[in-house]
N, C-alpha and C positions, 0 to 999 in steps of 0.2 A: 436606781433608787428604789427602796421598798414601797409597796402600796400603802397609802395612808388612808384610814377611814375615820372621818371626823363627824361627831354628832352636830347637826345643824337644823335649820328649818328653811323651807322654800318660801320666798316672798312673791312668787309669780301671781298669786291671786289672794283673795280674802281668806282662804283656808289656812294659810301659814302652816303647811303640813310639816310635821317633824320628820326628819330624814337623816340618813348617813351619806355624807359626801365622800365619794371614792376618788382618790387622786393617785395616779401612777406616773412616775417620772416627771413630777411637777405639773401634770395636766389633769384637769377634771375629766374623768372618764364616765361618770354616771352618778346618780343618786338612787338610794334604796329606801324602802320604808323603815321607820323606827317604831316598832309596835308598842314599846313602853311609853312613848310620848303621847300626850293628850290628843294630838292631831296627826299621829304618825302611822296609822294602820294601813293606809293606801296612798298611792301617788297617781296623779293624772298624767296624761301624755305631755302636757306643757312642762311639768316638772321634770319628767324623764328626758326631755329634750334640752336640758340645761347645757350639756357640752356643746351642742350645735349652736346655741345662742352665744356662749362665751367665745367660741373660736370661729364664729362666722366670718367669712372673708370680707364682708362689707362693714364690719365694725369700724366705728370712728376710733382712731387711735391717737390722734394729735389734735390740739386746738387749731382751728383754721379761720382765716379771715377772707371775706369776699373781696375781690378786686374788680369785678365787672359790675356794671349798673344792674339794679334790680330789674327783673324781666328778661335779662339776657339768657339765652339757652344754656350757656356755660357760666356759672357764677365766678369762675376763675379762682377757686379756692387756693390759698397758699398757706403753708404751715406757719404758725407763730408759737412762741414759747408760752408756757402757762403764765409766767410773770407778766409778759407783755399783754396777754389776753385779759387777765384779771385786772391789771392796772388800767387798761383802756375802758373796760366795763365799769369799774368803780368810778373812774373819772367822769364818764358820761352820766352815771347815776347822780354823783355829787353835783355836777353842773346843772342838771335839770332841777334837782331839789333846791339849789341855791337861787336859780333864776326864775323858776316857775312854781315850785312846790313839789314835794314827793308824790302827790297824787297824780301827777302827769307821767309817772312811770307805772305802768301796769305789769303785773306778773301773771304767769300762767303755770299752773302746777297740775301734773297728771294725778290720776287717782291712786291713793295708797291701797285701795281695795283690789286693784288689778294690775299693779306694776311693782317693780323693785323699789320704788321710791318710799315705801312704807318705813324703811330704815331711817329715812332722813326727813320725813315730812314735818316733824315738829321743829327741826332746825331751820328748814326753809321758811316756815311760817314765822319763826322768830326773826329771821332776817328781814322779811317783808315788813313786819310790824315795827321793828326797831328802826328801820329806814324811814318809815312813816307813810307807806302807801296803803290806802284803804281799798285797793282795787286788785283783786286776785281772781282770775278766771279759773275756777276750780271744778266746774261742771257739777257742783253739788246739787243744784236744782233739778237735775235729771238723773241723780244717783242716790245719794244717801240722805239728803236733807229731810225728807218726809219721815223716814223711820227714826232718824236721830234727833230731829228738831221740831217738825210739825207735831210729833207725838207729845211734845211738851205742852202743847195747848190742852192736852187731855190729862196726861199723867205727871207733867212737870219734869219728866225724865225721858230718856230715849226708850226705844222699844224693849230694851233689856235683853238678857241672855236666856233663851228658852231652856228650861230644865227638862230636856227630852228624856233623861234617864229616869225620871219619876212621873212623867205625864201619862194620864189615861187616854188623852186625845191629842193628836198633833194636827194643827191647822197650818197649811202652807198656802199663802195667798200671793200670787204673782211672784213666786220665788221657786226656782228650780235648782236646789243645791247640787244636784248631780252634775250640772254643767258649770256651776259657779262657785261651789263651796263644798269640796269633796268631804272634808272632815264632818261637816254638818250632815251631809247625806248619810254618812256612816252612822251618826247618832240617831237619825230618823229610822234607819233600817233596824238598829238595835231595839228601838222603842217598839217597832212593829213586831219584831220577833218576840218581844216580851208580852205582846198582846194589846198594845195601844192601838186605838183606832186612828186612821189617817183620813183627813179631809183635805182635798186639794181644790183650790180655785185657780183655774188657769184655762185660757181658751185653747191651749195646745194639749194634745194627748201625750204628755211627757211620760217617762218611765214610771215616775211616782204617781202621776195622775191615773195611769192604767191600774195601779194597785190600790187606789183610794176607795173609801167607802163612806160617802160618795165622792165622785169627781164632778165638780160644777164647771162646765165649759162656758164661762161667762163671755159675752161678746166684748171685744176690746172697747174700753172707755166707759163701761157701764157698771163698774165694780161698786160704786157708791150706792146705786139702787139695790144691788144684791145685798150689801151689808145692812141696809135699812130694812130690806125684806126679811132677812134672818132675824134681826132685832125685833121686828114686829111679831114674828111667831113666838119668840121667847117671852116677850112682854104680854102679848095677848093671852098666852096659855099660862102665865104665871110661873114659867119654868126658868127663871133667872134668880140670881142670888140677891133677893130683895134686902136682906139684912146687911149685906156688904154695901149695896148701893145707898142704903139709908145712913149707914154709919160712916162710910168712907168716900162718898161722892157729894157734890154740891147739888144733887138732884132735888133734895127737899127745899132748897132755898126758893123764896118767892121772887118772881120777876115782874116788875111793873109793866103793864100793858102800854102805858103812855110813853115811857122812855126806853124800854128794853133793858133797863139796868136793875140790879138787885134792889129789893126793898130794904132800906136801912132804918135803924132806930131813929136816926137824925131826920128822916123824912116825916115822922109822925107828928101829930099836933102836940103842942107844949104839954108837958106832964109826963111824957114817956122819955125819961132822961137816960142818957148813956151811963152805964155802970162806971165807977171809978177805974181809971187805968185802962180802959178799953177804947181803942182807936176806931175800930170799924166793926160795928155790930150789925149783922144781917139777920133777917127774920124768916121764920118758917112757921108752920103750924103742925100740931099733932093730929091724930086721927079724930079727935073730938073737936078740932078747930081752935084749940087753945094756942096762944101765941108762944113761940119758942124763939129764943135769941141765940144766935151763933156768933161768937167772937172770932173773926178771921185772924186777928193778931195772935190770939192764944191757940187757935185751931181747935176749939171745943165749944160745946153747948154750955150756956150759962144757966139753963133751966133743966129740971128733970123732964122726963117724958120722951117718947119715941117719935121722931119726926116722920111726917107722912110724905110718901113719894108723890102722891097725887093730891093736889089741893087747888081749888079755884075760889078765891075770896075777894071781897072788896074791903078796902081799908080807908080810914080817914087820914089824910096826910095834910101837910101844910099847903099843898096845892089843890086840895079838895079830895073828893072820894075817887079812889083809883082802883081799877080792877087789877088783880094779881093772879098769876098762876105759877105753880112750881116748875122749876127747871126740868125736872124729870117728865112732868106732864107735857111740856112743850116738845121734848125729845120723843116721847111716846107718840105724840100726834104726828111728828115728822115721819116716824117709822110706819105708823098706821096708814099713811098715804101709799104704802107699797105692799098691798096684799099679794098673795102668790100669783094670781093670774096676771096682774100688772107687771110683777117682776119677770114672769116668763116672757111677756110680750116685749119687754125692753131688753132684758139681759140674755134671753135664750135659754135660761136654766128652767127645766121642767119643774112644776109644782111638787111632784113626788120627790125629786132630788133635793129641792129646797127643804122640804119637810124632813127628809132623812138627815140632812146636815144640821138642822135645828135640833132634832132629837139627839144626834150625836154630841152636840155641844151641851145640851141640857143634862144628859145622863152621865157625862164624864165627871169624875170627882176632881179632876184637874185638867186644864187645857194649856198647852204651850203652842205658841204661834210665831210665824215670821212672815213679813210682807216686805217686798223690796221693789225692784225696778218696774215690775209689771203694773204696779199701781202708782208709781211715782213719776211716770212720763205721760202726763195728760194735763189739760187745762183745768181739771178739777182735782188735782193731786192732793192738795192740802185737805180739802173737805172729804175726799175719799179716805185719807188716812184717819181723819177724825171719826168717820163712820165705822171703820174697821176697829179702831181703838175703843170706841164706846161699845161696840158689839162684844169685844173681848172683855171689857170691864163688867158686862152683865154676867159673865161666868164666875166672877169673884176670884179668879186665879192669879191676878197680877200681884207679883211679889211673893207668892206662896211656893212651896215645894211642888214641883210638877208644873209650874206656871212660868211666866217670864219674870226674871229677877233683875232689877236694875242694880247698877253699881258693880264694883270689882271686888277682888279678894283682899286688896290692900290699898293703902293710900299712897299712890304714886304722885309725885309732883309733876306738874305740867310745865314744859319749857317752851311751849308754842308761842309764848309772849303776848297773850291777849291783853295783858296789862300795859304793854309797851306802846300801844297805839293811842295817842291822845284823843279824847272825846271829840274835839273839833276836827281832827283828821278822819276819825271814824264816820262822822256825819257827812263827809264828802263822798262816800261810796257811791259809785255810779248806780242809778236805779233805785237808791234807797228812798227817795221822795215818792216814787210810784209804788214801792213795796216796802213800807216802813217796818213790817214784821218779818221780813224775809231774810234770806242768807246775807244780804248786804250789811246786816247788823254785825256780822263777823268779818266783814271785808271781803266776802265772796260774791263776786258780781258775774253777770252773764256776759258771754262773748258778744252778744248783740249790743249791749250797752257800751262795751269798750269800743266796738267798731264804729258806733255812732259818734263817740267822742273823738276817735281818730279821724274819721272822714268828714264829720260835720262840726267838729269842735264844740259839741253839745253834751253837757253844760260847760265843759272846758276841754281843752285839747289833751289827748294822750299822745305823747311824743315817742315813748320808748316802751318796748316789751321785753321782759326777761322771762324766758320759758324754761322750766325744769320738766323735761319730758313733754308730753302732750302732742297731739297731732290735730290741731283745730280745724284744718281743712277737711278732715274726714270724720272726726268724732262728733261733730255737731253739724246741723244743716247750714244753709246759706253760704256754701263754699265760694260763690261768686263774690259776695260781700266780703268774706274773709280774705280772699286773694287781693281785693282792692285795698283793704285796710293794711294788710301786711306790706304791700308795696308802698303805702303812704307813710309808714312809720319812719321817723328820723333815724332810729337805731333799733335793732332787734338781735337778741342773744338767745341761743337755743342750746341746751345741754341734753344729750341723748346718747343712745347706743349706736343709732344709725342716722343717716340723712333721710328722714322720712319726708313726706310731701310738704309738711309745714317747715321743717328745718331748712329746706332748700331755699326758702325766702329770707333766711337770716343774714346778718352781717358778720357775726362771729358764731361759730359752733364749737361746743366743748364736748370732749369725749367722756361720758359718764361710765363709771365702773358698775358692773352687775353686782348683785348682792353676794355672789360667790367670790368676788374679788375684794370685799370690804367687810368690816365689822358691822353688826347690827344688833340693837337691843330690842327685845320683845317683852313687854310687861303684861303677860297673860295671854292665853290662847282660848278664845271665847267660843269654841265649838261646844263647850260644856261648862257647867259650873266648876267642876274639878279642874278643868284646864285653866281657869282664871288664876289658879294658884301658881302656875309654872312661869318662871321668869328665866329668860335665856339670853345670853350674849353670844351670838353666832360669830365665830372667828372667820377671817378671810381664809378660804380653803386653797386658793391659788393666787399667784401674783396677778395684778392687773395686766390686761393686754395692752401693749404699747404704753402710752402715757395716760391712760384712763384714770380718773380720780372719782372718789365717791362724791355724791351730792353734798354730804356733810363737809368734806374738805373744801369743796367749791364755796360753800356758804362761809366757812371760817376764813378762807382767803379773801373773800369780798368784804366781810365784816372788818377784818384787819385794815384793809385799804380804805375803808370808809370811816375809820376811827371809832369802831363800835366794839372793839375787843373786850372792853370791860363788861359789856352786856352779854358776852359769849364766853364766860368762864375763862377769861384769859386766853382764848383760842384753843382750849383743851376739850376735846370731845369726851375724854374720860371724866374730867371734872363736871361736865354737864350731865353725863350719865349717873355719876355719883349723886348729883343733886336730885335727879329723878328718883333714885332709890333711897334717899336719905331717911325716910320714915319707915322703911321696911326692915332694917337690919342687914340688908344685903349691900354689897359693894361690887364695883367693876372687877376688882381683884379676885373676889370670891367667885364671881361668875366666870371669869376667864379661866379659873382653875377647874371649873366644872362645865365644859361646853355643852353637856346634855341638858343643862339648866338646873335650877333649884326651886324648891317650893317655898312660898311665903307662908308665914305662920297663920295668917287669917283665912277667911273664906267669905264668900258672898253672903250678905245678911238677908235672911228671909223675913218677910213682913216688917221691913224697916219702918214703914209708915205707922205701925202700932207701937213702936218703941217710944219710951218717954225721953223728952229732951231735958236740958239742964234744969228747967223749972218744974219738971215733973209732969209736963203736959204732953199729950200724944204728938209725936213728930209730924205725922200727917204726910202729905205729898208736897213737893216744892212748887206749888201753884199759888196764884193769888188768894184762893180760898182755903188753901192747905188741904184740899180734897180733890179727888178726880173730878175734872171739870166737864160735867155733862153740858153745862151752859158756860160758854166762854165770854165773859164780859169784855175781855181784852179784844177778842175778835170783833165783837159788836161795836166797841168804841172806835174801831178802825174801819167801819163800814162793811165788815164781813159777816157772814151768817154765824150766829153764836151756837146754833145746833146744826148738824150737817144735813139739813133738808136738801132734797135733790129735785130738780125740775128737768124735763126733757130738753128745754132750751139750753141747758148747760152742755149738752152734747154738741159736737161739731155737726152741723146740718148735712144731711145726705145730699148728693148731687147725682141726678140720673145718669150723667156721663161717667160716673165713677161708682159703680154699684157694690164694690167689694170693700170691706173694712180692712185697713192695712195696719198690721202690727209688726213687731220685730222681735227677735229672740237671740239669745247668746248660744254659743256652741262650746263644747268642751275643748275644741281644738285651738281656739284663739281667745285672747283677751282684747276686746276693743279693736284697735287697728294694728295690733302687734301680731307677730309670728307667721304671717303669710309668706315670709321669706325663709322659714325653717322647713327643710325638706321633709322631715318625718311627719310634721303636722300638716303640711300641705298635701301629703298623700292621703291623710284622713279626710280632708275636705278641699279638693283641688279648685273648686269654683264656687262663687256665690250661688246661693239657692233661694228660691221663693217657694215656700211650702203652700200647697193648695189641697183642697178637698177634691176627690175624684170627680164629683159632679161638676164642680166649677171648671176644672181643667177640660173635661170632655165637652162642655158647652162652648169652649173657646178653641176647640180643635187642638188641645195641647196634650202631649204625652210625657211620661217620665223622661227627664233628661233634655227636653227641648229647651232651646234658648228663647227667652221671652223678655219683654219690656214691661216693667211695672210703671204705670203712667198715672200721674196725678195732675191737678191743676197747677202745681208748682214746678214739676219737673218729671224726670224719668230715671230709672236705673235698670240695668240688665242683670239677668240671673238665669240659672238653670231651674227648670220646673222640678220640684220634688213633691210627688203625690203622697200625702201623709194619711195613712189609714186612721180612721176614727176622728179626723179633724172635721168639725162641723162646717157645713157649707156656708159661704158668705164672708169668710175671713181668710186672708192670706198673710204670710209672715216672711219678711225678708231679713237681711243681716246688714248691720252697719259695719264700718271699719275697712272696707275693701278699697285699696288704692294702688296696689302693685299690679303688674301686668299678669296675663294668663301664664300658665305653665310653659307655654312655648315662647314666651317673651313678647307676645303681641298684645296691645291694649284690647280690652274686651270690646266687641262689636266694631273694632276699627276706629273708634272715636276717642274721646277724652279718657285719660287713664283713671279718672274718678267715676267713670260711668257705672261701675259696678256697686257704688256705695249708695245704699238705700236712702241715706240722709239727704241726698240731692233732690229727692221727691217730697220732702216734708215741708209743709207750709208752716211758718212760725208766726203767722199773723195773730193767732190766739194763744194766750199763755195763762198760766195759773196766776190769779191776782195777788196771791200771798208770796209764793215762792219764785214765780217766773218760769215754772216748768212748761214744756212744750209738747205737742201731741206726737211724740215719737212712736207711741204704741196705739194710737187710735185715730188714724186718718182714713181717708177714702181713696180708692184707686180703681183702675182697670188693669188687667193683665193681657197683653197682646203678644201674639207669636211674632218673633223676629223673622 
């Protein structure tokens, strides 16, 4: 058979790199870059290892059912047909829903940012919501939630797409795209070659950090103090975009000292009446102290004059005289609590580096930034995101060319089914009572809350778990609790490529097809604004191995057996994809005829907040005040800080027994708990490592390559010492995701096979009060020689 070369894109990680799949004699033999593609200039080792993944001898190739009791050394797997497996799974789901309610079936879905499931994630979520469960373990609270949802407390939108192609300054905060998003790293490098300044905030001396001007080696867990310290310098020196903040933030609005809520016209003594047709009029003053009225419903000022960012006044209200201060003044005060010397003492960032970063932000005509896991895995993650978002707002770059631009290039319809889950079912999400503003609003719950429901039946039992990918024993802490919960489930289904550590506990396992064996629709490649215009339907480049099926086909099969086909476009993936594309002028047929993809006619809209709506009023931002929210009344009303003030008590207290700060980092060789069974990738990183400064290693008698134990009050993990040049003393970094044996087949240190997973040492006793995030990047430990 001739060699076939097919344009495609890799789904192995967030980068979605455009590529050419090379197939000879019906087998995938490799993938190559596709330079004309928006994300196709380079490929990482994980992508190049695609043939090893597809044809790995340990691939699951048939559905299988457990015959031995849970806990048995041999599960006694026996093959079953797809029809038998799907009918049993759907029957169990239907029975639980009828007898107890669909909330007692939980789902677990792996990340679309680091696995092949991105092709099917919307279909899976549609199934979960159509079925009626509000409980999906998604890991969002330790991954994307802060940049995609916590940012909405500030901007009303997600972090947006950085326009690196036009940025004068690039700010990377807790994000190392060289290891996690290659196409983005390429865009950053292009910006640097063009002359853009690079500022990197990261405790590790990554490749980009070494090239930054400056690099801010922040101590793990102290990012919020650093963001406030930078904001303080910009505000104190008057080197921020005051016009933007006065016009497009709620900074000028007055906040009552007694209630912490905005001063409203309805608060005033009789005689100050609301204008006709205005539902919510908030008050500010101008530089001369004259009262200004802001109509949040209209999103604009009702009076002439320029609102003042700083104002402290006393007003007569129906409750008596009340002191008020502007929202911006409250924020400036929170930032002023962090002068350079205090920032240095807490974060480890030298005053001169703080000053250089502040000058870089102030002098840039446009700033594009990105923040991700590094700031999202701590008990202060939501407020840290708020602090960074408001620092960025001070630059005036949000929504502008060279800044971060929200939205896409076209209006794609969402088939994830958010409207299919009834409000009363949504309200049953586990953990939502404790975190009413968090991921539970979307039905994304923490594993900890699900295990509590399984083991303690609190607040109700969870009887069944349906997992699409995931490896919960490894990807999150509390493996001992996870193992007990998995054993206690009445029924557990797991779809995956391999029998990973978690799948071994299932009652039925289903063989999932890799993205190379199935079709996948991608509506935009967000490594750049131009990439947002590319839409691509990747064809299956090889036949599935064995009886493997795509996650989409699994969903459609279950939906049919549950009587939900009418909600799934008659069981047709093509019909569903045509629905997604309906407003763009594209169709599945057109995309199938152009496997390299097609460009939509639109483009991302710059400064959408300044555009007029249908009534001729400025559209503003999709927040309660239609402005960037310097002060979040919504957070205040739920008992959270309305401005991101930071106190040392917010940090996890040090313990003299564990003097080193413990963080973790990703590697280009692996995604989460995947790939350690792929030979070419294992050669790149054969063993787990713990990165240390030379001084810390020497003080403990450790040398490069020594085996050591990372010990915390919660547990321990084993790893090889990697002495990292330029790493500041006092912090060490491990790796999560290790669960396979060593290269010689023996368990690490001769004990439990999960002993190499750093998550075993993480204490989850403290979590973010809004999102539920846990201190995966900011714990305390000691490192001991084995």
